[in-house]
N, C-alpha and C positions, 0 to 999 in steps of 0.2 A: 351559226352565221358569225357572233362575236368574235368562237375562238379561230373560225376563219379568218376574220379580219384580222385577227392581231398575229397568224401567221403570214400574211401576205404584208403589214407591214417589216415584220421581220425578211422576209425576203426581199423588198425596195431596198430596205435598209444594209443587209449584206451587200445587194450588188450595188450601192454606191459606192461603201466602203472599196467593192474589189474594185472597181472603176476608178479612183481615184489613186491607189494604188498601184496599177496597172500602167496611169498617166503620168503619177513621179518614177515611175520605173523607165519609160522609153523619154522622157520631157525631162528639160534640166530645169528646175526651182532655179534661177539665176538673179534672185534676190538675196536668195540661201547660200547664195557661191558669194562672198564677199574678195574681191581682188586688193582692197586697198582698208589702209587705218577707218576713211570716215566709213566705209561699206561695215567691217570688223564693229566694231563699235555700237551700229543703228545691228547688225545682224545680236551682239550679245541681248541691244534690249526686246530685240524680237522674243526672241529665246526662255528671257526673263519673264513677259507678259506673257508668252504663249504658258509658261508654269504655274505664276499668278494666277492669272486663269481656268484652270484646267483644275486650283485646287474647290474653286467654289464648280466650277462647272460637271466635273465630274461627280461629286459627290451627290451631286442634284438633281442629275440622273438619273442615278442609282436611284436613290430616296426613289424616286417618279415612278422607276420601272414594280419599284418593292410593291408600292402602294397601288399600283394600277392591276397587281399581281393577285397580290394579298387580300386586299378587296375588292377579288370582282363581285357582281351579281352573277351567282350559281347555287344550285341546291345544293344545300349541306354546309352553305359555308356558315364555317366557327369564329368568324375573323370579334375581336372585341368591339363594343358599342360603350361607349363612356361620354354619357348622354353631359353627364355633371363634370366634368373638366373641360376650364375656361385657358387659361394659361399655362407659362411656363419661364420663371425667371431664367436660370440655368439657358431654356432653347433663346430666348429675344438676345441676350452676351452672346451667343455662337453666334446665330446669323445676323447680327447688329455688329458683333467686335471685328470678327474675320476679314469678310469687306471694307471697315475701316482703313485695318492695318494694312492688308492689299495693295488699295491705291494710298494708302501710304509710305508703305514702301518702291509703289511700282511711280510717283509721283517724286520722289527725293530723285530716284536712278535716271529718273529722265531729264528734270531737269537741270543735275548734273554734266549728265553728257551732252545733250544740245546748246548747249554754252562753254562746256570744249569743243564745239564744230566748228562756236564761228571764229575759230580761229588755224592759224598753221597745223596743218598737227605734224612736222616737221621743223626741227628749229636751228639745226646746224646746219642749211642747206639754203642754198638762190631760191626761187620760185619764179616761178613766169605768170606773165598776167593774158590773159585768154577773152576777148572781148566777143560775147555770143549776143548777135540780134535774131528773133521769130520770124519770119516773115512768112506769106500766104503762098502755096504751102513749102518751106525748105528751110534750111537752118546756114546761117550765116559768119562765118568764124574768124574773127583779128588778130594778130598778134601784133600787140606795138609797139612792142621789142624787136621782131624779125621781121615787120614792115611787108607782110604778106597776109595773105587772105584764102578762105575757101568755103567751099558752100558743098553741104553735109557731108563731110567727113571731117574729124580737128587728126593734128597728128600729136602728142608731146611724150618728153620722156618719163622713163619708167622710174619711179621712185621722188621723183620730185613735184614737189605739193602745188599745184595750180593753183589762183582763185579765177575763176569762174566772175563775168562781171554783164551782167547779165540784161537784156530791155527785148522789148517787140516793137514791131514796125508794120503792125496788123493787132490783129483782135487778142488778149490775153493766150499764156501759154504757157506748159510749166515743162523745165531742161531737166533732162533725168535719164540718169546714165546705172542701173539695179545694180549692178555688182559693185560699182565706185563708191555709191551714194543716196539718202535721197532727193526726191524732184524738190526742183526752186523754182518760182512762179516767173517768167516776164513777162514785162508791162509796160504798157507806153508810159513814157515819161519819167520813168522812172529805173534806177541802175541798182542790183541784188545783186547780191554777192555769192557765190559758191564756193570752198573750197572743198577740194576732190584731188586722189593720188593714184597713180594707179602702180604695187606692188613691182610687177611684174610686167616683161613686155608679154600684149598681144594684143586682140581685138576683142574690143568690149562694145556691147551695144549701145545704143541710144535713142529716144523717140523722144518725140512730146507727149503729153501726161493729158492733158486739155483741151480737151475737144472746142476746133478752129474752125467748122462748117466743112465741107465738099470736099476737101482734100487731105485733111486728118490722118487718114489710115497712113497716109504715102509721108508721112513730117519722122521720118527716120533719119538718121546718121552712124556711123563708124566710127567710134573711137578706134585709136591704131596706137597703142605707148611702144617706144620703142627705147634703145640704149641711148645711155646724150649723143656719142658719136654719129648713131645715123639719122639719130634727128637733128644735128650739121650738118649734115651732107643732105638729107631731105629739103631741109629750109634754104641750102645752095642751088639743090636743083628747082625748088619752087623760082625761085630768082630769075634764075638762068632763063626757063622755058617758058614759063607760065606768060600769058598776056596780063597786063595793068589792069582792074577795076576801073574805069570812070564815074563820074557822076552822071550821068547819061545813060551808064552799063548798068551802075547799079538802082538808080526809080524806074531801068525799065528790069530788072530782077525782084522788085522788090510788086512789082502787080502779081497780086493771084496768079496760079499754076505752079505745075511744077517743077522740077529740077533735075541734073544731075550732077553729079559730083563735080567739082571743080576747082581751079584753082586760081590763081593771082600774083601775081609777080609784086605788085604793088596796091593802092588803094588811094582816092585824097583824104589832104591830112584833116582832123578833125572829124572824120562821118560817121565814128558813134557816136560822138559827142553831138554833132545837130543833130542826126536821131533821136537822140534823149531829151532834146528844148525842143525838136521839131511837137514831140507828140505832148511833150510838158513842160516846156520854159514857163507855162502862165502859173500849171500847178507849184513846180517848183518860188515862183514868187510870194505864189499865196504864202504858201504853206513856211517862207520864214530861212529857207532853205537853200546854198549857197552852195553849188557843187562843182571843183575846179574840175573835169575830168578827165583833161591831157593827165592831172598826175596821180590818179587814181591808180594806185599801187599795191603794191600789198603792207599789209597790215601785221605785228609780230606777232 
C-alpha cells in the first residue's frame, strides 16, 4: 500500500508540474515581462529572491526524498541506526549559516533598490504628474498640467517618468500596473506617490489589487503609452471634444457602481485636494502634516 501511495504522490506531482508549464506556455506572466525601469528593477529582485530561495529549498527537498526512500520501512532494510549520535557542530553551522547569509544578501539588495525607486528613474527628462482617485468601482485620473481627466483609462508619453499621486474616495484599494512596477495603496485622506515609466509605446493592463466589495473584479483600467507627439495630440482632442467634469458630475461618479471609459475636457480646480482633505483633513491636522497638494509636483 505504501508503494502505491508513493506512486500516486509522484503522479500527482508530475501532473501539477505539467499543468504549470502548459499554463506558462499559453498565457504570459506579465509580472515577469517588465516594460519600464521600475518594473525591470523589481524583476531583478524577483529573480534574485528565487535563486536565493532555491539554494535552500532544492537541497531540502532532495534530502527529504532521499530520507523517505532510504529509511523507509520494509523487510531487509539495511539503513544504519546510530542511537548514540547527538549532534554535529558542522551541520549546525551549515543550516544556520546559509540562511543568515541569504537573508543578509536579500535584505541588502531589497533595501538598496527600494529606496532607489522612491525617486525619478530618469534625471534628464521633464516628468509629468497624474492624480489618481480610486472609487467604487472605477478609477479617476486627473492631469493637473493638462487640465483634463479620464475614467478607467490613462494615457502617458512613452519614455517619460510619471509620478502618480494616489488617494481614495472609497474603501482602501491598491493601484497596480504589473508590467511597469509594483502596487501602491490608495487610502482615504492620504496622497501616496508612485513612480512609473513605460519604455516603449503599447497598452498595459492595470487593476485594483485590494478587495473592495461587490464590483472589485471590474476595477480594471487600461494604460496606453504613446509617443510624445501622439500624447499631445490626444490631450488636444480630449480638450476639444469631451465634456467637462462638474462637481455634481463627480458626486454622481463617486457613487458605488461601474463605469465605462470616459474623458473630460476639464474638472473643478482643487478637486483632488478636496477629496484628500474631505477624507483625511482631521488626520492631517492631528498628525502635524501640512501638505500643499496644489504644489505637489515631481521630486528630483
